[in-house]
C-alpha positions as CSV (number, residue, x, y, z in Angstrom):
1,X,-6.9,17.3,-51.2
2,X,-8.8,16.6,-48.0
3,X,-7.1,14.2,-45.7
4,X,-9.1,11.4,-44.0
5,X,-9.8,11.8,-40.3
6,X,-7.7,9.7,-38.0
7,X,-9.2,7.3,-35.5
8,X,-8.3,9.8,-32.7
9,X,-10.0,12.6,-34.7
10,X,-13.1,10.5,-35.0
11,X,-13.1,9.7,-31.3
12,X,-12.5,13.4,-30.4
13,X,-15.8,14.2,-32.2
14,X,-17.7,12.0,-29.8
15,X,-16.4,13.7,-26.6
16,X,-19.1,15.0,-24.3
17,X,-18.4,18.2,-22.3
18,X,-17.5,17.2,-18.7
19,X,-16.9,19.8,-16.0
20,X,-13.9,18.8,-13.8
21,X,-15.9,18.9,-10.5
22,X,-18.6,16.7,-12.1
23,X,-15.9,14.3,-13.3
24,X,-14.5,14.1,-9.8
25,X,-17.9,13.4,-8.4
26,X,-18.7,10.6,-10.9
27,X,-15.3,9.0,-10.4
28,X,-15.5,8.9,-6.6
29,X,-19.1,7.5,-6.8
30,X,-17.8,4.8,-9.2
31,X,-15.1,3.7,-6.7
32,X,-17.2,4.0,-3.5
33,X,-18.2,0.3,-3.5
34,X,-14.8,-1.1,-4.2
35,X,-12.4,1.0,-2.0
36,X,-12.1,1.0,1.8
37,X,-13.3,4.2,3.4
38,X,-9.7,5.4,4.1
39,X,-8.7,4.6,0.5
40,X,-11.7,6.5,-0.8
41,X,-10.8,9.5,1.3
42,X,-7.3,9.5,-0.1
43,X,-8.6,9.2,-3.7
44,X,-10.8,12.1,-3.0
45,X,-7.8,14.0,-1.7
46,X,-5.5,13.2,-4.6
47,X,-8.1,13.8,-7.3
48,X,-9.4,16.8,-5.5
49,X,-5.9,18.3,-5.5
50,X,-5.6,17.8,-9.2
51,X,-9.0,19.1,-10.1
52,X,-8.5,22.2,-8.0
53,X,-5.1,22.9,-9.7
54,X,-6.6,22.2,-13.1
55,X,-9.5,24.6,-12.7
56,X,-7.3,27.3,-11.2
57,X,-4.8,26.9,-14.0
58,X,-6.1,29.3,-16.7
59,X,-9.7,28.7,-15.6
60,X,-10.1,25.2,-17.2
61,X,-13.7,24.3,-17.4
62,X,-13.8,21.1,-19.4
63,X,-12.0,17.7,-19.1
64,X,-12.2,17.5,-22.9
65,X,-9.2,19.9,-23.0
66,X,-6.9,17.7,-20.8
67,X,-3.6,16.6,-22.4
68,X,-0.6,14.6,-21.2
69,X,1.3,17.9,-21.1
70,X,-1.2,19.2,-18.6
71,X,-0.6,16.2,-16.3
72,X,3.2,16.8,-16.7
73,X,2.8,20.4,-15.6
74,X,0.8,19.2,-12.6
75,X,3.6,16.7,-11.8
76,X,6.1,19.6,-11.8
77,X,3.7,21.6,-9.6
78,X,3.7,19.1,-6.8
79,X,7.1,17.5,-7.1
80,X,8.9,19.9,-4.7
81,X,6.3,19.5,-2.0
82,X,6.4,15.7,-1.7
83,X,8.9,12.8,-1.7
84,X,9.2,11.0,-5.1
85,X,7.2,7.9,-3.8
86,X,4.3,10.2,-2.8
87,X,4.3,12.0,-6.1
88,X,4.1,8.6,-7.8
89,X,1.1,7.7,-5.7
90,X,-0.7,11.0,-6.4
91,X,-0.1,10.6,-10.2
92,X,-1.2,6.9,-10.1
93,X,-4.5,8.0,-8.6
94,X,-4.8,10.8,-11.1
95,X,-4.1,8.3,-13.9
96,X,-7.0,6.1,-12.7
97,X,-9.2,9.2,-12.7
98,X,-8.2,10.2,-16.2
99,X,-8.7,6.6,-17.5
100,X,-12.2,6.7,-16.0
101,X,-12.9,10.0,-17.7
102,X,-11.8,8.4,-21.0
103,X,-14.2,5.6,-20.4
104,X,-17.2,8.0,-20.3
105,X,-16.0,10.1,-23.3
106,X,-14.9,13.0,-21.1
107,X,-11.2,12.9,-22.0
108,X,-9.5,12.0,-25.4
109,X,-8.5,8.3,-25.5
110,X,-4.8,7.6,-24.7
111,X,-4.1,10.5,-22.3
112,X,-3.9,8.2,-19.3
113,X,-1.4,5.9,-21.1
114,X,0.9,8.8,-21.6
115,X,1.1,9.7,-17.9
116,X,4.6,8.7,-16.7
117,X,5.1,7.9,-13.0
118,X,8.4,8.8,-11.3
119,X,10.7,5.8,-10.8
120,X,10.7,4.4,-7.2
121,X,14.1,3.6,-5.8
122,X,13.8,0.2,-4.1
123,X,16.9,0.9,-2.1
124,X,15.7,4.2,-0.8
125,X,15.4,4.4,3.0
126,X,12.2,6.4,2.5
127,X,10.2,3.8,0.6
128,X,7.2,2.6,2.4
129,X,3.8,1.0,2.0
130,X,1.3,3.8,2.1
131,X,-1.7,3.5,4.4
132,X,-4.2,3.8,1.5
133,X,-2.4,1.0,-0.3
134,X,-2.4,-1.2,2.8
135,X,-6.1,-0.6,3.2
136,X,-6.7,-1.7,-0.4
137,X,-4.6,-4.8,0.1
138,X,-6.3,-5.8,3.3
139,X,-9.8,-5.1,2.1
140,X,-9.2,-7.3,-0.9
141,X,-7.6,-10.1,1.1
142,X,-10.5,-10.0,3.7
143,X,-13.0,-10.4,0.9
144,X,-11.4,-12.8,-1.5
145,X,-8.6,-14.7,0.4
146,X,-9.8,-14.6,4.0
147,X,-7.5,-16.4,6.5
148,X,-5.1,-17.5,3.8
149,X,-1.4,-17.4,4.7
150,X,-0.9,-14.2,2.7
151,X,-3.9,-12.6,4.5
152,X,-2.6,-13.7,7.9
153,X,0.9,-12.5,7.1
154,X,-0.2,-9.0,5.8
155,X,-2.6,-8.4,8.7
156,X,0.2,-9.4,11.1
157,X,2.9,-7.2,9.5
158,X,0.7,-4.1,9.1
159,X,-0.9,-4.3,12.5
160,X,2.2,-5.1,14.5
161,X,5.0,-3.6,12.5
162,X,7.2,-6.6,13.3
163,X,10.1,-7.6,11.1
164,X,9.5,-10.4,8.5
165,X,12.2,-12.4,10.3
166,X,10.2,-12.1,13.5
167,X,7.0,-13.2,11.7
168,X,8.9,-16.2,10.2
169,X,10.0,-17.4,13.6
170,X,6.6,-17.4,15.3
171,X,5.0,-20.6,16.4
172,X,1.3,-21.4,16.7
173,X,1.7,-21.3,20.5
174,X,3.0,-17.7,20.2
175,X,-0.5,-16.6,19.1
176,X,-2.3,-16.2,22.5
177,X,-5.8,-15.7,21.4
178,X,-7.3,-15.5,24.9
179,X,-5.1,-12.5,25.7
180,X,-5.2,-11.2,22.1
181,X,-1.4,-10.9,21.9
182,X,1.7,-12.4,20.3
183,X,4.6,-13.7,22.3
184,X,7.9,-12.9,20.6
185,X,10.9,-15.0,21.6
186,X,14.6,-15.2,20.6
187,X,15.3,-18.9,19.7
188,X,18.7,-19.0,18.0
189,X,19.3,-22.7,18.8
190,X,16.3,-23.7,16.7
191,X,17.1,-21.3,13.8
192,X,14.7,-18.4,14.6
193,X,16.8,-15.7,16.2
194,X,15.6,-12.2,16.7
195,X,17.7,-9.3,15.3
196,X,18.2,-7.7,18.7
197,X,18.5,-11.0,20.5
198,X,16.9,-11.4,24.0
199,X,16.4,-7.6,24.2
200,X,13.8,-8.0,21.5
201,X,11.6,-10.5,23.4
202,X,8.2,-9.0,24.2
203,X,4.5,-9.4,24.0
204,X,2.7,-7.6,21.2
205,X,-1.0,-6.9,21.6
206,X,-3.4,-7.7,18.8
207,X,-6.8,-6.2,17.8
208,X,-9.8,-8.6,18.1
209,X,-10.1,-8.6,14.3
210,X,-6.5,-9.6,13.7
211,X,-6.7,-12.2,16.4
212,X,-9.7,-13.7,14.7
213,X,-7.9,-13.8,11.3
214,X,-4.9,-15.6,12.8
215,X,-7.1,-18.1,14.7
216,X,-9.1,-18.8,11.6
217,X,-5.9,-19.2,9.5
218,X,-4.6,-21.7,12.1
219,X,-7.9,-23.7,12.2
220,X,-8.6,-23.7,8.4
221,X,-5.6,-23.0,6.2
222,X,-2.4,-23.6,8.1
223,X,-0.6,-26.8,7.0
224,X,-0.5,-29.1,10.1
225,X,3.3,-29.6,10.0
226,X,6.3,-29.3,12.2
227,X,9.8,-27.9,11.5
228,X,13.1,-29.6,11.8
229,X,13.0,-29.0,15.6
230,X,9.5,-30.4,16.1
231,X,8.2,-27.0,16.7
232,X,4.8,-26.0,15.2
233,X,5.4,-22.9,13.0
234,X,2.7,-20.4,12.5
235,X,3.5,-19.6,8.8
236,X,3.9,-22.9,6.9
237,X,4.2,-24.6,3.6
238,X,3.4,-28.2,3.0
239,X,7.0,-29.1,4.0
240,X,7.4,-27.1,7.3
241,X,8.2,-23.5,8.3
242,X,7.8,-21.0,5.5
243,X,11.2,-19.7,4.5
244,X,12.1,-16.0,4.5
245,X,12.1,-16.1,0.6
246,X,8.7,-17.6,0.6
247,X,7.4,-14.9,2.9
248,X,9.1,-12.2,0.8
249,X,7.4,-13.6,-2.3
250,X,4.0,-13.4,-0.5
251,X,4.6,-9.7,0.2
252,X,5.7,-8.9,-3.3
253,X,2.6,-10.7,-4.7
254,X,0.2,-9.1,-2.3
255,X,1.5,-5.5,-3.0
256,X,1.0,-5.7,-6.8
257,X,-1.7,-3.1,-7.7
258,X,-3.2,-5.4,-10.3
259,X,-3.6,-8.1,-7.6
260,X,-6.1,-6.0,-5.7
261,X,-8.0,-4.7,-8.7
262,X,-6.4,-1.3,-8.9
263,X,-5.2,-1.7,-12.5
264,X,-1.6,-1.3,-13.6
265,X,-0.1,2.1,-13.0
266,X,2.6,1.2,-15.5
267,X,0.2,0.6,-18.5
268,X,1.3,-3.1,-18.8
269,X,-0.9,-5.8,-20.2
270,X,-1.5,-8.1,-17.3
271,X,-1.9,-11.1,-19.7
272,X,1.6,-10.5,-20.9
273,X,3.3,-9.2,-17.7
274,X,5.6,-11.6,-16.0
275,X,5.1,-9.9,-12.6
276,X,1.3,-10.3,-12.9
277,X,1.3,-13.9,-14.2
278,X,3.8,-15.5,-11.8
279,X,4.0,-15.1,-8.0
280,X,7.7,-15.9,-8.2
281,X,8.2,-12.9,-10.6
282,X,6.0,-10.5,-8.6
283,X,9.1,-8.6,-7.5
284,X,9.6,-7.4,-11.1
285,X,6.6,-5.1,-10.7
286,X,7.9,-1.6,-10.1
287,X,5.0,-0.9,-7.6
288,X,5.6,-3.8,-5.2
289,X,7.4,-3.4,-1.9
290,X,9.3,-5.8,0.3
291,X,8.8,-6.4,4.0
292,X,10.9,-3.5,5.2
293,X,8.8,-0.8,3.5
294,X,5.7,-2.5,5.0
295,X,7.3,-2.2,8.4
296,X,8.2,1.5,7.7
297,X,4.7,2.2,6.6
298,X,3.2,0.6,9.6
299,X,5.4,2.5,12.0
300,X,4.6,5.8,10.2
301,X,0.9,5.0,10.3
302,X,1.0,4.4,14.1
303,X,2.8,7.7,14.5
304,X,0.4,9.6,12.4
305,X,-2.4,8.2,14.5
306,X,-0.8,10.0,17.5
307,X,0.5,6.8,19.2
308,X,3.4,8.1,21.4
309,X,6.9,7.4,20.0
310,X,7.9,5.5,23.1
311,X,5.1,3.0,22.6
312,X,5.8,2.6,18.9
313,X,9.5,2.1,19.8
314,X,8.7,-0.7,22.3
315,X,6.1,-2.4,20.1
316,X,8.1,-2.4,16.9
317,X,11.5,-3.1,18.8
318,X,13.3,-0.1,17.3
319,X,15.2,2.5,19.3
320,X,13.8,6.0,19.2
321,X,16.9,7.4,17.5
322,X,16.7,4.8,14.7
323,X,12.9,5.3,14.5
324,X,13.4,9.1,14.0
325,X,16.2,8.6,11.4
326,X,15.0,5.7,9.3
327,X,11.3,4.9,10.0
328,X,9.4,8.0,10.7
329,X,8.3,9.4,7.3
330,X,5.9,12.1,8.6
331,X,6.6,15.5,7.1
332,X,7.7,18.4,9.3
333,X,4.2,19.9,8.8
334,X,2.5,16.7,10.0
335,X,4.7,16.7,13.1
336,X,4.0,20.4,13.8
337,X,0.2,19.9,13.5
338,X,0.3,16.9,15.8
339,X,2.2,18.9,18.4
340,X,-0.3,21.7,18.1
341,X,-3.1,19.3,19.0
342,X,-1.3,18.2,22.1
343,X,-0.5,21.8,23.2
344,X,-3.7,23.5,22.2
345,X,-5.1,23.4,25.8
346,X,-2.0,24.7,27.5
């Protein structure tokens, strides 16, 4: 007795041969208009790594043959070379690539949904907002929510690496647009102390672009209110200075992948997902981060761009010992290559 073909069998018959290199090219072309340049480079890196491994592994020549087991083998291949959060990012990009291949009948339907990302430990001292993710978030906010409070906050945190408590304590007068800088002050008597007290007082330079965002936020979207001490806070609600919890919720909401059009790396239905539907529940998304990983990511980003550790230490108000132990997430290979560049002419 002949069995009836299943839906997956029927779909498998419609697959069109797709060379891995061609699939990579089509995917990157499809994302070129929606991703920031740096993010596109990283998608190219992540997908390119997978495609190279896939074609080298037994000489694979067709994406039609890709299975969830193949992706799992790739995960095992890279897991010893990266931290768990980085493996998760690589696989998240690969999952988007595979989903794209499914959409053009190059990979059997359902493979992308079977890709399981490693859990990310929110308490891990290594967790950080990756630069490509920060690029995606800021690109989205600049386009769709320009000069909103969330946009001003995320530009501020990523560009300066300041603590969320420091951001919460800023006043409008602390944004010195003419000098393109922030004034950071310890004001414990009016409920905005700095973690490291007077020793943390400093000026923090701003780029022209971030200065413009903050100025436009102040002019257009900041609530014209004072706090309980008649100060004019920078980050506000209708009722006064934004609370630390309010700022934390902003960060969780902004760092949801679905919020910036990246899709859900956890295969959730956004219409039914609490984290996607409610800002107050955004922290329930496994991919969001709090303010501290944003700070860690910003510090690591500055270091990877060859900014000297002493300058990063002073700008972000963190001792060099603490910076080395808790914030610098560069690999030993990255550090060695950066030292090589400095020493190449000696």
